[in-house]
TIDRENTOR-343521 format. One record per residue (C-alpha): residue in one letter; x negated, y, z negated; residue number from 1. Coordinates in Angstrom, 1 decimal. Each point is the difference from the previous one (the first is absolute). Layout:
# TIDRENTOR-343521
atom residu:a&c1:X&c2:Y&c3:Z&num:NUM
...
This chain:
# TIDRENTOR-343521
atom residu:m&c1:14.2&c2:97.7&c3:-130.0&num:1
atom residu:a&c1:-0.2&c2:1.1&c3:-3.7&num:2
atom residu:s&c1:0.3&c2:3.8&c3:-0.7&num:3
atom residu:l&c1:-2.6&c2:2.3&c3:-1.8&num:4
atom residu:n&c1:1.7&c2:-0.3&c3:-3.1&num:5
atom residu:e&c1:0.4&c2:-3.6&c3:0.0&num:6
atom residu:l&c1:-4.0&c2:-0.3&c3:0.8&num:7
atom residu:v&c1:-1.0&c2:2.2&c3:-2.9&num:8
atom residu:f&c1:2.6&c2:-1.4&c3:-2.6&num:9
atom residu:g&c1:-0.3&c2:-3.5&c3:1.3&num:10
atom residu:y&c1:2.8&c2:-2.3&c3:1.8&num:11
atom residu:r&c1:0.6&c2:-3.5&c3:1.0&num:12
atom residu:k&c1:0.9&c2:-1.6&c3:3.1&num:13
atom residu:g&c1:3.1&c2:-2.6&c3:0.1&num:14
atom residu:k&c1:1.7&c2:-2.4&c3:2.2&num:15
atom residu:v&c1:3.5&c2:-1.4&c3:0.1&num:16
atom residu:e&c1:2.0&c2:-2.1&c3:2.6&num:17
atom residu:p&c1:1.7&c2:2.0&c3:2.5&num:18
atom residu:k&c1:3.5&c2:-1.3&c3:-1.1&num:19
atom residu:d&c1:-0.7&c2:1.4&c3:-3.5&num:20
atom residu:m&c1:-0.8&c2:3.6&c3:1.2&num:21
atom residu:p&c1:3.4&c2:1.4&c3:-0.6&num:22
atom residu:k&c1:-0.1&c2:-1.3&c3:-3.7&num:23
atom residu:l&c1:-3.6&c2:1.5&c3:-0.2&num:24
atom residu:t&c1:1.4&c2:3.5&c3:1.4&num:25
atom residu:s&c1:2.9&c2:-0.1&c3:-2.9&num:26
atom residu:i&c1:-2.4&c2:-0.7&c3:-2.5&num:27
atom residu:f&c1:-2.4&c2:2.9&c3:1.0&num:28
atom residu:l&c1:3.1&c2:2.2&c3:-0.2&num:29
atom residu:k&c1:1.2&c2:-1.1&c3:-3.3&num:30
atom residu:l&c1:-3.5&c2:0.6&c3:-1.5&num:31
atom residu:g&c1:-0.7&c2:2.9&c3:2.0&num:32
atom residu:i&c1:-3.1&c2:-1.0&c3:1.5&num:33
atom residu:t&c1:-1.2&c2:1.7&c3:3.2&num:34
atom residu:s&c1:-1.6&c2:-2.5&c3:2.3&num:35
atom residu:s&c1:-0.4&c2:-0.9&c3:3.5&num:36
atom residu:i&c1:1.2&c2:-3.4&c3:1.8&num:37
atom residu:t&c1:-1.2&c2:-1.3&c3:3.1&num:38
atom residu:p&c1:2.6&c2:-2.4&c3:2.0&num:39
atom residu:d&c1:-2.2&c2:-2.9&c3:-0.6&num:40
atom residu:g&c1:0.6&c2:0.1&c3:-3.8&num:41
atom residu:l&c1:-3.1&c2:2.0&c3:-1.4&num:42
atom residu:f&c1:0.1&c2:2.8&c3:-2.1&num:43
atom residu:t&c1:-2.0&c2:2.3&c3:-2.5&num:44
atom residu:i&c1:0.8&c2:0.8&c3:-3.6&num:45
atom residu:p&c1:-1.8&c2:2.6&c3:-2.1&num:46
atom residu:e&c1:-1.8&c2:-1.6&c3:-2.9&num:47
atom residu:k&c1:1.8&c2:1.8&c3:-2.7&num:48
atom residu:d&c1:3.3&c2:-1.4&c3:1.2&num:49
atom residu:s&c1:-1.2&c2:-3.5&c3:0.6&num:50
atom residu:g&c1:0.7&c2:-1.3&c3:-3.5&num:51
atom residu:r&c1:3.7&c2:1.1&c3:0.0&num:52
atom residu:f&c1:0.4&c2:-1.8&c3:3.7&num:53
atom residu:t&c1:-1.5&c2:-3.2&c3:-1.2&num:54
atom residu:a&c1:2.1&c2:-0.1&c3:-3.1&num:55
atom residu:y&c1:3.4&c2:0.8&c3:1.7&num:56
atom residu:a&c1:-0.4&c2:-1.7&c3:3.3&num:57
atom residu:g&c1:-1.8&c2:-3.1&c3:-1.4&num:58
atom residu:g&c1:3.3&c2:-2.3&c3:-0.1&num:59
atom residu:r&c1:1.7&c2:1.9&c3:2.8&num:60
atom residu:i&c1:-2.4&c2:-0.3&c3:3.3&num:61
atom residu:r&c1:-3.1&c2:-1.7&c3:0.7&num:62
atom residu:f&c1:-2.9&c2:1.9&c3:0.8&num:63
atom residu:t&c1:-3.8&c2:0.2&c3:-0.4&num:64
atom residu:l&c1:-2.1&c2:2.9&c3:-1.3&num:65
atom residu:s&c1:-3.7&c2:0.7&c3:0.7&num:66
atom residu:e&c1:-2.5&c2:1.2&c3:-2.6&num:67
atom residu:p&c1:-0.2&c2:3.7&c3:-0.8&num:68
atom residu:l&c1:-1.3&c2:1.7&c3:3.0&num:69
atom residu:g&c1:-1.6&c2:3.7&c3:0.3&num:70
atom residu:v&c1:-2.2&c2:1.9&c3:-2.3&num:71
atom residu:p&c1:1.3&c2:-1.4&c3:-3.3&num:72
atom residu:g&c1:-0.1&c2:-3.6&c3:1.7&num:73
atom residu:f&c1:-3.6&c2:0.4&c3:1.0&num:74
atom residu:f&c1:-1.1&c2:0.8&c3:-3.4&num:75
atom residu:i&c1:1.9&c2:-3.1&c3:-1.3&num:76
atom residu:r&c1:-1.4&c2:-2.4&c3:2.4&num:77
atom residu:g&c1:-3.7&c2:1.5&c3:-0.6&num:78
atom residu:r&c1:0.4&c2:0.3&c3:-4.0&num:79
atom residu:k&c1:-2.4&c2:-2.9&c3:-0.2&num:80
atom residu:r&c1:-2.5&c2:1.1&c3:2.9&num:81
atom residu:y&c1:-2.2&c2:2.3&c3:-2.0&num:82
atom residu:g&c1:-2.3&c2:0.3&c3:2.7&num:83
atom residu:l&c1:2.6&c2:1.6&c3:2.0&num:84
atom residu:i&c1:1.3&c2:2.3&c3:-2.8&num:85
atom residu:f&c1:-3.6&c2:1.0&c3:-0.8&num:86
atom residu:a&c1:-0.6&c2:1.0&c3:3.8&num:87
atom residu:l&c1:3.3&c2:2.0&c3:0.1&num:88
atom residu:i&c1:-1.3&c2:1.9&c3:-3.1&num:89
atom residu:l&c1:-3.2&c2:0.5&c3:1.3&num:90
atom residu:i&c1:1.4&c2:1.4&c3:3.4&num:91
atom residu:c&c1:2.0&c2:2.5&c3:-1.8&num:92
atom residu:v&c1:-3.0&c2:1.1&c3:-2.3&num:93
atom residu:i&c1:-2.3&c2:0.4&c3:2.9&num:94
atom residu:y&c1:2.6&c2:2.1&c3:1.9&num:95
atom residu:f&c1:0.6&c2:2.4&c3:-2.9&num:96
atom residu:l&c1:-3.7&c2:0.2&c3:-0.8&num:97
atom residu:s&c1:-0.7&c2:0.7&c3:3.9&num:98
atom residu:s&c1:2.8&c2:2.3&c3:0.7&num:99
atom residu:g&c1:-2.3&c2:2.9&c3:-0.8&num:100
atom residu:l&c1:-2.7&c2:-1.1&c3:2.5&num:101
atom residu:v&c1:-0.2&c2:0.2&c3:3.7&num:102
atom residu:w&c1:1.3&c2:-2.9&c3:1.8&num:103
atom residu:d&c1:-0.5&c2:1.1&c3:3.6&num:104
atom residu:v&c1:-1.5&c2:3.0&c3:2.0&num:105
atom residu:r&c1:1.7&c2:0.7&c3:3.2&num:106
atom residu:v&c1:-1.3&c2:2.5&c3:2.7&num:107
atom residu:s&c1:1.5&c2:1.8&c3:2.6&num:108
atom residu:g&c1:-0.7&c2:2.8&c3:2.5&num:109
atom residu:n&c1:-3.6&c2:-1.4&c3:1.0&num:110
atom residu:e&c1:-0.3&c2:-0.6&c3:4.1&num:111
atom residu:t&c1:-3.8&c2:-1.0&c3:0.4&num:112
atom residu:l&c1:-0.9&c2:-0.8&c3:-3.6&num:113
atom residu:s&c1:1.1&c2:-3.4&c3:-1.2&num:114
atom residu:d&c1:2.0&c2:-0.5&c3:-3.2&num:115
atom residu:q&c1:-2.7&c2:-2.2&c3:-1.5&num:116
atom residu:s&c1:-2.9&c2:2.8&c3:0.2&num:117
atom residu:i&c1:2.4&c2:2.5&c3:-1.7&num:118
atom residu:i&c1:1.2&c2:-2.6&c3:-2.7&num:119
atom residu:d&c1:-4.0&c2:-0.7&c3:-0.4&num:120
atom residu:s&c1:-1.0&c2:3.8&c3:-0.4&num:121
atom residu:l&c1:3.1&c2:0.4&c3:-2.5&num:122
atom residu:e&c1:-1.5&c2:-2.9&c3:-2.2&num:123
atom residu:q&c1:-3.1&c2:1.7&c3:-0.1&num:124
atom residu:v&c1:1.5&c2:3.2&c3:-1.4&num:125
atom residu:g&c1:2.2&c2:-1.8&c3:-2.5&num:126
atom residu:l&c1:2.9&c2:-1.0&c3:1.7&num:127
atom residu:g&c1:0.9&c2:-3.5&c3:0.7&num:128
atom residu:v&c1:2.1&c2:-3.3&c3:-0.8&num:129
atom residu:g&c1:-0.4&c2:-0.3&c3:-3.7&num:130
atom residu:t&c1:-0.5&c2:3.6&c3:-0.7&num:131
atom residu:s&c1:1.8&c2:1.4&c3:-3.1&num:132
atom residu:w&c1:2.4&c2:2.7&c3:0.9&num:133
atom residu:r&c1:-0.6&c2:1.9&c3:-3.4&num:134
atom residu:e&c1:-3.7&c2:0.2&c3:1.1&num:135
atom residu:t&c1:0.6&c2:1.4&c3:3.3&num:136
atom residu:d&c1:0.0&c2:3.6&c3:1.0&num:137
atom residu:n&c1:1.6&c2:0.0&c3:3.5&num:138
atom residu:s&c1:-1.4&c2:3.6&c3:0.7&num:139
atom residu:a&c1:-3.4&c2:-1.0&c3:-1.2&num:140
atom residu:i&c1:0.1&c2:-3.4&c3:2.6&num:141
atom residu:e&c1:1.1&c2:2.1&c3:2.8&num:142
atom residu:n&c1:-2.6&c2:2.5&c3:-0.6&num:143
atom residu:e&c1:-3.0&c2:-2.6&c3:-0.3&num:144
atom residu:l&c1:1.6&c2:-1.8&c3:3.0&num:145
atom residu:l&c1:-0.4&c2:3.3&c3:2.0&num:146
atom residu:m&c1:-3.7&c2:0.5&c3:-1.2&num:147
atom residu:a&c1:-1.1&c2:-3.6&c3:0.7&num:148
atom residu:r&c1:1.7&c2:0.0&c3:3.7&num:149
atom residu:n&c1:-0.8&c2:2.3&c3:2.8&num:150
atom residu:d&c1:2.6&c2:-1.6&c3:2.0&num:151
atom residu:i&c1:3.0&c2:0.7&c3:-2.1&num:152
atom residu:a&c1:1.4&c2:3.8&c3:0.1&num:153
atom residu:w&c1:2.8&c2:-0.7&c3:-2.6&num:154
atom residu:v&c1:1.3&c2:-2.7&c3:-2.4&num:155
atom residu:s&c1:3.1&c2:-0.4&c3:-2.2&num:156
atom residu:v&c1:0.2&c2:-2.6&c3:-2.7&num:157
atom residu:v&c1:3.4&c2:-0.6&c3:-1.3&num:158
atom residu:r&c1:1.3&c2:-2.6&c3:-2.6&num:159
atom residu:r&c1:3.1&c2:-1.8&c3:0.5&num:160
atom residu:g&c1:0.5&c2:-2.9&c3:-2.7&num:161
atom residu:t&c1:-2.9&c2:-2.2&c3:0.0&num:162
atom residu:v&c1:-1.2&c2:1.3&c3:3.7&num:163
atom residu:a&c1:-2.4&c2:2.6&c3:1.1&num:164
atom residu:y&c1:1.1&c2:1.6&c3:3.1&num:165
atom residu:v&c1:-2.9&c2:1.7&c3:1.8&num:166
atom residu:r&c1:0.6&c2:2.4&c3:3.0&num:167
atom residu:i&c1:-3.1&c2:1.5&c3:2.1&num:168
atom residu:i&c1:-0.5&c2:2.3&c3:2.9&num:169
atom residu:e&c1:-3.4&c2:-1.0&c3:1.7&num:170
atom residu:t&c1:-2.5&c2:2.6&c3:1.1&num:171
atom residu:e&c1:-0.3&c2:0.8&c3:3.6&num:172
atom residu:n&c1:-3.7&c2:-0.3&c3:0.6&num:173
atom residu:v&c1:-1.3&c2:1.8&c3:3.2&num:174
atom residu:t&c1:-3.5&c2:-0.8&c3:0.3&num:175
atom residu:y&c1:-2.3&c2:1.4&c3:2.8&num:176
atom residu:e&c1:-3.3&c2:-1.6&c3:0.9&num:177
atom residu:q&c1:-2.8&c2:2.2&c3:0.5&num:178
atom residu:v&c1:-1.5&c2:-0.6&c3:3.4&num:179
atom residu:p&c1:-3.2&c2:1.7&c3:0.8&num:180
atom residu:v&c1:0.5&c2:1.7&c3:3.3&num:181
atom residu:p&c1:-3.2&c2:-0.1&c3:2.5&num:182
atom residu:s&c1:-1.2&c2:3.3&c3:1.1&num:183
atom residu:y&c1:-0.5&c2:-1.2&c3:3.7&num:184
atom residu:s&c1:1.3&c2:-3.3&c3:1.4&num:185
atom residu:n&c1:1.3&c2:-1.7&c3:3.2&num:186
atom residu:v&c1:2.8&c2:-2.2&c3:0.7&num:187
atom residu:i&c1:-1.4&c2:-3.4&c3:1.2&num:188
atom residu:a&c1:2.0&c2:-3.2&c3:1.2&num:189
atom residu:d&c1:0.4&c2:-2.9&c3:-2.5&num:190
atom residu:r&c1:0.6&c2:-2.4&c3:2.6&num:191
atom residu:d&c1:0.0&c2:-0.8&c3:3.5&num:192
atom residu:g&c1:3.3&c2:1.5&c3:2.0&num:193
atom residu:v&c1:1.6&c2:2.1&c3:2.6&num:194
atom residu:i&c1:1.0&c2:3.5&c3:-0.8&num:195
atom residu:e&c1:3.7&c2:0.6&c3:0.1&num:196
atom residu:e&c1:0.3&c2:3.5&c3:-1.9&num:197
atom residu:i&c1:-2.4&c2:2.6&c3:-1.2&num:198
atom residu:t&c1:0.8&c2:2.8&c3:-2.2&num:199
atom residu:v&c1:-2.8&c2:2.4&c3:-1.2&num:200
atom residu:k&c1:0.3&c2:2.1&c3:-3.0&num:201
atom residu:s&c1:-3.6&c2:1.3&c3:-0.2&num:202
atom residu:g&c1:-3.3&c2:-0.7&c3:1.9&num:203
atom residu:v&c1:0.3&c2:-1.1&c3:4.0&num:204
atom residu:a&c1:1.5&c2:-3.4&c3:1.5&num:205
atom residu:a&c1:-2.9&c2:-2.3&c3:1.5&num:206
atom residu:v&c1:2.3&c2:-2.3&c3:1.6&num:207
atom residu:k&c1:3.4&c2:0.3&c3:1.9&num:208
atom residu:v&c1:3.1&c2:-2.4&c3:0.4&num:209
atom residu:g&c1:-0.8&c2:-3.1&c3:1.9&num:210
atom residu:d&c1:-3.8&c2:-0.1&c3:-1.0&num:211
atom residu:v&c1:-1.0&c2:-3.3&c3:-1.1&num:212
atom residu:v&c1:-2.2&c2:0.6&c3:-3.4&num:213
atom residu:r&c1:-2.2&c2:-2.4&c3:-2.1&num:214
atom residu:e&c1:-0.5&c2:-0.1&c3:-3.5&num:215
atom residu:g&c1:-2.0&c2:2.8&c3:-1.2&num:216
atom residu:d&c1:0.8&c2:2.4&c3:2.9&num:217
atom residu:v&c1:0.6&c2:3.5&c3:-0.8&num:218
atom residu:l&c1:3.6&c2:0.9&c3:0.6&num:219
atom residu:i&c1:0.0&c2:3.7&c3:-1.4&num:220
atom residu:s&c1:-3.3&c2:1.8&c3:-0.2&num:221
atom residu:g&c1:-1.0&c2:2.2&c3:-2.8&num:222
atom residu:v&c1:-2.4&c2:1.7&c3:2.1&num:223
atom residu:v&c1:1.4&c2:2.9&c3:1.9&num:224
atom residu:e&c1:-1.8&c2:1.8&c3:2.6&num:225
atom residu:t&c1:1.1&c2:3.6&c3:0.1&num:226
atom residu:e&c1:-1.7&c2:3.1&c3:2.0&num:227
atom residu:r&c1:-1.9&c2:0.9&c3:-3.0&num:228
atom residu:g&c1:-1.5&c2:-3.4&c3:-0.3&num:229
atom residu:v&c1:0.8&c2:-3.3&c3:-1.9&num:230
atom residu:i&c1:2.0&c2:0.0&c3:-2.9&num:231
atom residu:f&c1:0.9&c2:-2.8&c3:-2.4&num:232
atom residu:c&c1:3.4&c2:-0.6&c3:-1.5&num:233
atom residu:r&c1:2.1&c2:-2.6&c3:-1.7&num:234
atom residu:a&c1:1.9&c2:-2.0&c3:2.8&num:235
atom residu:e&c1:3.6&c2:-0.9&c3:-1.0&num:236
atom residu:g&c1:2.7&c2:-1.4&c3:2.4&num:237
atom residu:c&c1:2.0&c2:-3.4&c3:0.9&num:238
atom residu:v&c1:-1.3&c2:-2.4&c3:2.6&num:239
atom residu:r&c1:2.4&c2:-3.0&c3:0.8&num:240
atom residu:a&c1:-0.9&c2:-2.8&c3:2.1&num:241
atom residu:k&c1:0.9&c2:-3.2&c3:1.5&num:242
atom residu:a&c1:-2.0&c2:-3.0&c3:-1.2&num:243
atom residu:v&c1:0.0&c2:-3.7&c3:0.1&num:244
atom residu:a&c1:-0.8&c2:-2.8&c3:-2.8&num:245
atom residu:d&c1:0.4&c2:-3.6&c3:-0.3&num:246
atom residu:v&c1:0.8&c2:-1.5&c3:-3.4&num:247
atom residu:s&c1:-0.3&c2:-3.5&c3:-0.4&num:248
atom residu:v&c1:1.1&c2:-2.6&c3:-2.8&num:249
atom residu:l&c1:-0.7&c2:-3.5&c3:-0.6&num:250
atom residu:a&c1:2.3&c2:-2.1&c3:-2.2&num:251
atom residu:t&c1:-2.0&c2:-3.2&c3:-1.0&num:252
atom residu:r&c1:1.2&c2:-3.4&c3:0.2&num:253
atom residu:e&c1:-0.9&c2:-0.9&c3:-3.7&num:254
atom residu:i&c1:0.2&c2:2.5&c3:-2.9&num:255
atom residu:k&c1:-0.8&c2:-0.5&c3:-3.7&num:256
atom residu:i&c1:3.1&c2:0.4&c3:-2.3&num:257
atom residu:n&c1:0.4&c2:-0.3&c3:-3.8&num:258
atom residu:e&c1:2.7&c2:-2.5&c3:-1.2&num:259
atom residu:p&c1:1.4&c2:-0.2&c3:-3.5&num:260
atom residu:s&c1:-1.1&c2:-3.2&c3:-1.6&num:261
atom residu:d&c1:0.8&c2:0.3&c3:-3.5&num:262
atom residu:t&c1:2.5&c2:2.6&c3:-2.3&num:263
atom residu:s&c1:-0.5&c2:0.0&c3:-3.9&num:264
atom residu:l&c1:1.5&c2:2.1&c3:-2.7&num:265
atom residu:a&c1:-2.6&c2:2.4&c3:-1.2&num:266
atom residu:y&c1:1.8&c2:2.0&c3:-2.8&num:267
atom residu:v&c1:3.3&c2:0.7&c3:-1.4&num:268
atom residu:r&c1:0.3&c2:3.2&c3:-2.3&num:269
atom residu:a&c1:2.8&c2:2.0&c3:-1.4&num:270
atom residu:v&c1:-0.5&c2:3.7&c3:-0.4&num:271
atom residu:l&c1:2.1&c2:2.2&c3:-2.2&num:272
atom residu:f&c1:-0.6&c2:3.7&c3:0.3&num:273
atom residu:k&c1:-3.6&c2:0.1&c3:0.1&num:274
atom residu:f&c1:-0.6&c2:-3.5&c3:-2.0&num:275
atom residu:s&c1:-1.0&c2:-3.1&c3:1.9&num:276
atom residu:i&c1:0.5&c2:-3.6&c3:-1.2&num:277
atom residu:n&c1:-1.6&c2:-2.8&c3:1.8&num:278
atom residu:i&c1:2.1&c2:-2.8&c3:0.3&num:279
atom residu:f&c1:-2.1&c2:-2.1&c3:2.1&num:280
atom residu:k&c1:-3.4&c2:0.5&c3:1.5&num:281
atom residu:n&c1:-2.1&c2:-2.4&c3:2.2&num:282
atom residu:y&c1:-3.5&c2:0.0&c3:-1.2&num:283
atom residu:r&c1:-1.4&c2:-1.4&c3:3.3&num:284
atom residu:n&c1:-2.2&c2:2.4&c3:1.9&num:285
atom residu:h&c1:1.8&c2:0.4&c3:3.4&num:286
atom residu:e&c1:-0.4&c2:3.8&c3:0.4&num:287
atom residu:n&c1:-2.8&c2:-0.5&c3:2.4&num:288
atom residu:n&c1:1.3&c2:-2.4&c3:2.5&num:289
atom residu:c&c1:3.7&c2:0.7&c3:0.3&num:290
atom residu:d&c1:2.5&c2:2.6&c3:0.1&num:291
atom residu:i&c1:2.0&c2:1.2&c3:-3.1&num:292
atom residu:i&c1:3.9&c2:0.5&c3:0.8&num:293
atom residu:e&c1:1.7&c2:2.0&c3:-2.6&num:294
atom residu:e&c1:3.9&c2:-0.2&c3:-0.6&num:295
atom residu:i&c1:1.3&c2:2.6&c3:-2.3&num:296
atom residu:r&c1:3.7&c2:-0.1&c3:-1.4&num:297
atom residu:n&c1:1.7&c2:2.9&c3:-1.3&num:298
atom residu:f&c1:3.3&c2:0.1&c3:-2.1&num:299
atom residu:t&c1:2.6&c2:2.6&c3:0.4&num:300
atom residu:l&c1:3.3&c2:0.6&c3:-1.6&num:301
atom residu:f&c1:3.1&c2:1.2&c3:1.9&num:302
atom residu:g&c1:-0.3&c2:3.0&c3:1.6&num:303
atom residu:g&c1:-3.5&c2:-0.9&c3:1.2&num:304
atom residu:y&c1:-1.6&c2:1.4&c3:-3.2&num:305
atom residu:k&c1:-3.6&c2:-2.2&c3:-0.4&num:306
atom residu:l&c1:-0.9&c2:-1.5&c3:-3.2&num:307
atom residu:p&c1:-3.3&c2:0.5&c3:-1.4&num:308
atom residu:f&c1:-0.5&c2:-3.9&c3:0.3&num:309
atom residu:k&c1:-1.2&c2:-1.9&c3:2.8&num:310
atom residu:l&c1:-1.4&c2:-3.4&c3:0.8&num:311
atom residu:e&c1:-3.2&c2:-0.5&c3:2.1&num:312
atom residu:k&c1:-1.3&c2:-3.2&c3:1.7&num:313
atom residu:g&c1:-3.1&c2:-0.5&c3:1.8&num:314
atom residu:y&c1:-0.9&c2:-2.9&c3:2.6&num:315
atom residu:y&c1:-3.2&c2:-1.2&c3:1.1&num:316
atom residu:i&c1:0.1&c2:-0.8&c3:4.0&num:317
atom residu:e&c1:-3.0&c2:-1.9&c3:1.3&num:318
atom residu:y&c1:-0.8&c2:0.0&c3:3.5&num:319
atom residu:s&c1:-2.2&c2:-2.2&c3:2.4&num:320
atom residu:e&c1:-1.4&c2:0.7&c3:3.1&num:321
atom residu:a&c1:1.2&c2:-1.8&c3:3.0&num:322
atom residu:t&c1:-0.4&c2:0.2&c3:4.0&num:323
atom residu:y&c1:3.4&c2:0.6&c3:1.8&num:324
atom residu:t&c1:0.0&c2:-0.7&c3:3.7&num:325
atom residu:r&c1:2.7&c2:2.3&c3:1.9&num:326
atom residu:t&c1:2.0&c2:-0.8&c3:2.9&num:327
atom residu:e&c1:-0.1&c2:1.9&c3:3.0&num:328
atom residu:e&c1:3.1&c2:1.8&c3:-0.8&num:329
atom residu:e&c1:-1.3&c2:1.1&c3:-3.2&num:330
atom residu:m&c1:-3.4&c2:1.2&c3:1.5&num:331
atom residu:t&c1:1.9&c2:2.0&c3:2.7&num:332
atom residu:k&c1:2.3&c2:1.7&c3:-2.6&num:333
atom residu:a&c1:-3.1&c2:0.8&c3:-2.2&num:334
atom residu:a&c1:-2.0&c2:1.3&c3:2.8&num:335
atom residu:r&c1:3.0&c2:2.3&c3:1.3&num:336
atom residu:m&c1:0.6&c2:1.2&c3:-3.7&num:337
atom residu:e&c1:-3.8&c2:0.8&c3:-0.5&num:338
atom residu:l&c1:-0.2&c2:1.8&c3:3.5&num:339
atom residu:e&c1:3.0&c2:2.0&c3:-0.6&num:340
atom residu:t&c1:-1.3&c2:1.2&c3:-3.4&num:341
atom residu:r&c1:-3.4&c2:0.7&c3:1.5&num:342
atom residu:i&c1:1.5&c2:2.1&c3:3.0&num:343
atom residu:n&c1:2.3&c2:2.0&c3:-2.7&num:344
atom residu:t&c1:-2.9&c2:0.9&c3:-1.8&num:345
atom residu:e&c1:-2.5&c2:0.7&c3:2.4&num:346
atom residu:f&c1:2.1&c2:1.9&c3:2.4&num:347
atom residu:r&c1:2.3&c2:1.8&c3:-2.8&num:348
atom residu:d&c1:-0.9&c2:3.6&c3:1.3&num:349
atom residu:a&c1:-0.1&c2:-0.8&c3:3.5&num:350
atom residu:d&c1:2.8&c2:-0.5&c3:2.9&num:351
atom residu:i&c1:0.0&c2:-3.1&c3:1.5&num:352
atom residu:l&c1:0.6&c2:0.2&c3:3.6&num:353
atom residu:k&c1:-0.6&c2:-3.6&c3:1.2&num:354
atom residu:l&c1:-0.4&c2:-3.4&c3:-1.8&num:355
atom residu:r&c1:-1.2&c2:-3.2&c3:1.9&num:356
atom residu:t&c1:-0.2&c2:-3.3&c3:-2.3&num:357
atom residu:t&c1:-1.5&c2:-3.3&c3:1.1&num:358
atom residu:g&c1:-0.3&c2:-3.1&c3:-2.2&num:359
atom residu:e&c1:-1.6&c2:-3.5&c3:0.1&num:360
atom residu:f&c1:-0.7&c2:-2.9&c3:-2.1&num:361
atom residu:c&c1:-3.7&c2:-0.9&c3:-0.5&num:362
atom residu:n&c1:-2.0&c2:-2.5&c3:-2.0&num:363
atom residu:d&c1:0.2&c2:2.3&c3:-3.3&num:364
atom residu:g&c1:3.8&c2:0.7&c3:0.3&num:365
atom residu:y&c1:1.9&c2:2.9&c3:1.9&num:366
atom residu:r&c1:-1.7&c2:3.2&c3:1.4&num:367
atom residu:i&c1:2.2&c2:2.8&c3:1.0&num:368
atom residu:t&c1:-1.2&c2:3.2&c3:1.5&num:369
atom residu:s&c1:1.7&c2:3.2&c3:0.8&num:370
atom residu:r&c1:-1.4&c2:2.8&c3:2.4&num:371
atom residu:v&c1:1.2&c2:3.3&c3:-1.5&num:372
atom residu:v&c1:0.2&c2:3.1&c3:2.2&num:373
atom residu:y&c1:0.7&c2:2.9&c3:-2.2&num:374
atom residu:a&c1:-0.2&c2:3.8&c3:-0.4&num:375
atom residu:t&c1:-1.5&c2:1.7&c3:-2.8&num:376
atom residu:e&c1:-2.0&c2:2.8&c3:-1.2&num:377
atom residu:i&c1:-3.7&c2:-1.0&c3:0.5&num:378
atom residu:g&c1:-1.8&c2:3.4&c3:-1.1&num:379
atom residu:k&c1:-2.1&c2:0.2&c3:-3.1&num:380
atom residu:e&c1:-2.1&c2:2.7&c3:-1.4&num:381
atom residu:s&c1:-3.8&c2:0.0&c3:0.3&num:382
atom residu:v&c1:-2.5&c2:2.6&c3:-1.8&num:383
atom residu:i&c1:-2.2&c2:2.0&c3:2.1&num:384
atom residu:e&c1:-3.4&c2:0.3&c3:-1.5&num:385
atom residu:v&c1:-1.5&c2:3.3&c3:0.5&num:386
atom residu:n&c1:-3.6&c2:0.9&c3:-1.0&num:387
């Protein structure tokens, strides 16, 4: 493998017959050439020594040498490729001209806020990919961002090379919903059940443990009889009851599905900083009857530094509606998954005491039913109208 010095100043690869390797070593020692030789006769030689080696060893051993390699060889091979040379010069010019611009914005410290939402806000206050560092006042950017976002408590913008590092601390928002409190109320049942536990904070209990109640029955009364007569209050407390509910799900035999019918290229564009160049665009009107899938390719250097250049591609994916007939196994699996989701959703605040599930196939598909015995708080507040 060529050394860094050979790559920069040029080198050539050579080969001799294994039997001539001792002679090759002697020639290198005599000419003072430093080289590496492999057991199969391969060697490298610096470009500056290739002329002396060829003149001296030409009549002594048989060998082959390659064209110049490394950086000098690259320019020698490309001396007539004017497009390649122009592209290299253009890349160098773009690099030096853009070194004073922001190439990338990196956000840290955010937990609930997304990186993209912060980057969008930074662009609105004057900091984004393509912004000139000379025209950027980091302190002003920080102040404007804090004024624009109530959910950010602190922000720091630091420049490192062509990258803007933005660190934030989010605001801890604690909001309290102001709910009007009625003057007088009862606690009534919001469903049928059997009372298991009752705790009264204010008011008087209207039921006891073991009572069967119906939806709308008074559980804790806000009308209290005293020696001085009847008084009204806001009834408060916790009432837990055991209830029963049936949950049923039908997985139909036939379902409608959308199948991809065609995929076509919508557009290709190159984006450099804030400038976009359309390379290709499909002018057919597909937006109303298909999805557009976007593919973005970013380019990075060693170390993860993102270049301010990306290639965007969009694809039109058209769909056609089809009818799919599910197997019995698929219907059963779909019904069980939907039933599990419904039970977890409807009874997330309850304690499930017993669960009995049955299923059967019918003409329409597969029906699965669960009888759920559960315990939960059943009291809700009901305002007492006093004239």
